[in-house]
C-alpha positions in Angstrom: 64.0 61.4 144.3 62.2 64.4 145.7 61.5 65.5 142.2 60.1 62.0 141.5 57.8 62.2 144.5 56.5 65.7 143.5 56.0 64.8 139.9 54.0 61.7 140.6 51.6 63.8 142.7 51.4 66.7 140.4 50.6 64.7 137.2 48.2 62.2 138.6 44.5 62.8 137.8 43.5 61.2 141.1 46.4 61.6 143.5 44.2 61.4 146.5 43.1 57.9 145.7 39.3 58.2 146.3 38.6 54.6 145.1 40.1 51.5 146.7 40.6 47.9 145.6 37.8 45.6 147.0 40.2 42.9 148.2 43.2 44.8 149.5 41.6 48.2 150.2 44.5 49.7 148.4 43.8 53.3 147.1 44.0 53.7 143.4 46.7 56.2 142.4 45.0 57.7 139.3 46.5 58.1 135.8 49.5 60.3 135.0 48.4 63.0 132.7 50.1 64.5 129.5 52.0 66.9 131.7 54.1 64.0 132.9 55.4 63.1 129.4 58.8 64.8 130.0 59.2 63.0 133.3 58.9 59.7 131.5 62.1 60.4 129.6 64.0 62.2 132.4 67.8 61.6 132.2 68.0 60.2 135.7 65.4 57.4 134.9 68.3 55.2 133.7 70.0 55.3 137.1 66.8 55.1 139.1 65.1 52.2 137.3 67.9 50.3 135.3 65.5 49.5 132.4 67.9 47.3 130.5 68.7 45.3 133.7 64.9 44.9 134.2 64.4 43.5 130.7 67.4 41.2 131.2 65.8 39.8 134.4 62.4 39.4 132.7 63.8 37.7 129.5 62.4 39.0 126.2 62.5 36.4 123.4 63.4 37.4 119.8 60.4 37.0 117.6 57.9 37.2 120.4 54.8 39.4 120.6 54.8 41.8 123.6 52.5 44.5 124.9 53.7 47.5 126.8 50.6 48.7 128.8 50.6 52.3 129.8 53.5 52.8 127.4 53.4 56.6 127.6 55.8 58.1 125.0 57.6 54.7 124.4 60.5 54.6 126.9 60.2 50.9 127.4 58.4 50.2 124.1 61.6 51.2 122.1 63.7 48.8 124.2 61.2 46.0 123.8 61.1 46.5 120.0 64.9 46.1 119.8 64.7 42.9 121.9 62.0 41.1 120.0 63.7 42.1 116.7 62.3 42.4 113.2 60.2 39.2 113.5 58.6 40.3 116.7 55.8 42.7 117.5 55.3 45.3 120.3 51.9 46.8 121.0 52.5 50.2 122.7 49.2 50.9 124.5 48.0 53.9 126.4 44.6 55.3 127.2 45.6 58.9 126.3 45.6 60.0 122.7 48.4 62.5 123.4 50.7 59.7 124.7 49.8 57.4 121.8 50.6 60.3 119.3 53.9 61.0 121.0 54.8 57.3 121.0 54.0 57.1 117.3 56.2 60.1 116.6 59.1 58.8 118.7 59.0 55.4 117.1 59.0 57.0 113.6 62.0 59.2 114.6 63.9 56.1 115.7 62.9 54.2 112.5 61.3 51.5 114.6 58.9 49.5 112.4 57.7 46.7 114.6 55.7 48.8 117.1 51.9 49.0 116.8 50.5 51.9 118.8 47.1 51.2 120.5 44.6 53.6 122.1 43.0 51.6 124.9 40.4 52.5 127.5 40.2 52.4 131.3 38.8 48.9 131.1 40.2 47.4 127.9 43.7 47.6 126.5 42.3 46.6 123.0 44.8 43.8 122.4 44.1 40.8 120.1 42.9 37.7 121.9 45.4 35.0 122.7 48.1 36.6 120.6 50.5 38.0 123.2 53.5 36.2 124.8 54.2 38.9 127.4 52.4 41.9 128.8 54.6 44.5 130.6 53.3 47.1 133.1 56.0 49.5 134.3 54.7 51.5 137.3 51.3 51.3 135.8 49.1 48.7 137.5 48.6 50.8 140.7 47.0 53.5 138.5 44.2 51.3 137.2 40.8 52.5 138.2 39.1 49.2 137.3 41.9 46.6 137.7 39.6 43.6 137.6 38.3 44.4 134.1 41.7 45.3 132.8 43.1 42.0 134.1 40.3 40.1 132.5 41.0 41.7 129.1 44.8 41.2 129.5 44.3 37.5 130.4 42.2 37.1 127.3 45.0 38.6 125.2 47.7 36.3 126.5 48.5 33.1 124.9 48.2 30.0 127.1 51.1 30.2 129.6 51.8 33.8 128.6 53.4 36.1 131.1 52.1 39.2 132.9 54.9 41.3 134.4 54.6 44.2 136.8 57.3 46.6 137.9 56.1 48.4 141.1 58.0 50.4 143.7 58.4 48.5 146.9 55.9 49.4 149.5 57.6 47.2 152.0 60.6 49.6 152.0 59.9 52.9 153.9 63.1 54.3 152.4 61.6 54.4 148.9 60.5 58.0 148.9 57.3 57.5 146.9 53.7 58.3 148.0 52.0 55.2 149.4 49.5 54.9 146.6 52.3 54.7 144.0 53.9 51.7 145.8 52.8 48.1 146.2 53.8 45.1 148.3 54.3 41.6 146.8 51.4 40.4 149.0 49.1 43.1 147.6 49.9 42.2 144.0 49.4 38.5 144.5 46.1 39.1 146.4 44.8 41.2 143.5 46.0 39.2 140.5 45.6 35.5 141.6 41.8 35.7 141.8 41.7 37.0 138.2 43.3 33.9 136.7 47.0 34.6 137.1 49.5 32.2 138.7 52.4 33.7 140.6 55.7 32.6 139.0 58.4 34.6 140.8 59.6 38.0 142.0 63.0 39.5 141.1 64.6 42.1 143.3 67.6 43.0 141.1 66.4 46.7 140.7 67.3 49.4 143.2 63.7 50.2 144.3 61.2 48.2 142.3 59.8 44.7 142.4 59.7 42.7 139.2 56.6 40.5 139.6 56.0 37.7 137.1 52.7 35.9 136.7 51.5 33.4 134.1 48.1 32.9 132.6 
């Protein structure tokens, strides 16, 4: 975990968190740069984050349309693609061209054909309106520099009743050895998402160090 702590700091563009959220006053962590690509597929990630258990807890329906926001090189995108199956679609979105290129390369190497890479922006994930069943953000939301605009665009992309799911390291737990700007409390997430048109559904605590927070449009 010391490596994780160091890496998150080294590869963030704005690790000092100069901007804060207007409601919670939470410092924004800044976006992980291309230098963090190898960290996204580190061998210990499986034991630290339990990705398959996380997706089990969320529930991914076959044939559904899902968006992986801040997908990086496709660590979760590939798993989502298997779960939605050949009749489903996964939008693998990132704001960095390098990450989108690597994701595209990785999906091609794995012969995955139901992933659509998307280059988004800091304020718009560039998703089709009212077409998405579920939007997943794995350790990503806290990096948004303009979260209100991103939430507005994601809400527009979701179908009525669609789900927005966040995985965030638990800020309530001092034993989670992550810098404070890379962790969030349940109260913080609810305070920031509910005013943007999202209804809190539930939180799952099945993972070792992360909340799974589920909201509906």
